[in-house]
C-alpha positions as CSV (number, residue, x, y, z in Angstrom):
1,M,-30.0,37.0,4.5
2,A,-30.6,40.1,2.6
3,A,-33.4,40.1,0.0
4,S,-32.3,40.1,-3.6
5,A,-34.1,42.4,-6.1
6,D,-34.1,39.4,-8.5
7,T,-35.7,36.8,-6.1
8,P,-37.7,38.6,-3.3
9,V,-40.3,35.8,-2.9
10,L,-37.7,33.0,-2.9
11,D,-35.6,35.0,-0.4
12,L,-38.6,35.5,1.8
13,L,-39.4,31.8,1.8
14,A,-35.8,30.9,2.5
15,N,-35.8,33.3,5.4
16,M,-39.0,31.8,6.8
17,T,-37.5,28.3,6.6
18,A,-34.4,29.5,8.4
19,E,-36.4,31.2,11.1
20,S,-38.6,28.1,11.7
21,V,-35.4,26.2,12.4
22,V,-34.4,28.7,15.0
23,A,-37.8,28.9,16.5
24,S,-38.4,25.2,16.9
25,D,-37.5,23.2,20.0
26,L,-36.6,20.2,17.9
27,D,-33.1,19.4,17.0
28,P,-32.3,20.5,13.4
29,Q,-32.3,16.9,12.0
30,S,-35.7,16.1,13.6
31,L,-37.1,19.3,12.4
32,M,-36.0,18.6,8.8
33,V,-37.4,15.1,9.0
34,A,-40.7,16.5,10.0
35,R,-40.6,19.1,7.2
36,V,-39.7,16.5,4.5
37,A,-42.6,14.4,5.7
38,A,-44.9,17.4,5.6
39,L,-43.8,18.2,2.1
40,V,-44.7,14.7,0.9
41,A,-48.0,14.7,2.8
42,T,-49.1,18.0,1.3
43,D,-47.8,17.1,-2.2
44,A,-45.6,20.2,-2.2
45,P,-44.1,21.6,-5.4
46,A,-40.5,21.1,-6.4
47,I,-39.4,24.6,-5.3
48,S,-40.5,23.7,-1.7
49,Y,-38.1,20.8,-1.8
50,V,-35.4,23.1,-3.1
51,L,-35.8,25.3,-0.1
52,N,-36.1,22.6,2.4
53,L,-33.6,20.1,1.1
54,E,-30.9,22.8,1.3
55,A,-31.8,23.3,5.0
56,A,-31.9,19.5,5.5
57,V,-28.4,19.1,4.2
58,E,-27.2,21.9,6.4
59,A,-28.9,20.0,9.4
60,G,-27.0,16.8,8.5
61,L,-29.6,14.9,6.6
62,D,-28.5,13.0,3.5
63,A,-30.2,10.9,0.8
64,T,-30.3,7.9,3.2
65,H,-32.3,9.9,5.7
66,V,-34.7,11.2,3.0
67,R,-35.3,7.7,1.7
68,G,-35.9,6.6,5.3
69,V,-38.5,9.3,5.7
70,L,-40.2,8.3,2.5
71,T,-40.2,4.7,3.5
72,A,-41.6,5.4,7.0
73,I,-44.5,7.6,5.8
74,A,-45.5,5.6,2.7
75,P,-48.1,3.5,4.5
76,I,-49.7,6.7,5.8
77,V,-49.6,9.0,2.8
78,G,-49.7,6.3,0.1
79,T,-47.7,5.3,-2.9
80,V,-49.1,8.1,-5.0
81,R,-47.7,10.9,-2.7
82,V,-44.4,9.1,-2.3
83,A,-44.0,8.7,-6.1
84,S,-45.0,12.3,-6.6
85,A,-42.4,13.4,-4.0
86,L,-39.7,11.4,-5.7
87,G,-40.4,13.2,-9.0
88,K,-40.4,16.5,-7.3
89,I,-37.2,15.8,-5.5
90,A,-35.6,14.9,-8.8
91,D,-37.0,18.2,-10.2
92,A,-35.6,20.1,-7.2
93,L,-32.1,18.6,-7.8
94,E,-32.3,19.6,-11.4
95,I,-33.2,23.2,-10.4
96,E,-30.3,23.2,-8.0
97,L,-27.9,22.0,-10.8
98,E,-29.2,24.6,-13.2
99,A,-28.9,27.3,-10.6
100,A,-25.3,26.3,-9.9
101,E,-24.5,26.3,-13.6
102,L,-26.0,29.8,-14.0
103,E,-24.0,31.0,-11.0
104,A,-20.8,29.5,-12.4
105,Q,-21.4,31.2,-15.8
106,S,-22.1,34.6,-14.2
107,Q,-18.8,34.4,-12.4
108,E,-16.8,33.7,-15.6
């Protein structure tokens, strides 16, 4: 992926995410399950979910898988982290919708 002059940092982060998928010995779904769990455990910001949920969908994860991850890790990370993650996932989805709308408008 070539870096865009408009979003060089996001492009770098997206490239790093893609490279980690290639470099890991885990199958893509297992890798993304681990990444989603790590995002929750570290209380990652919404933009991290944007980058990783795109890769998770490409690896075959869906909302059911993500809910399963949240359910599995809740006793370890706690309800506060899971609740925070849910809010940030909602924010990430909103960011994605807004980005799609902007892209559609720029193509008109």
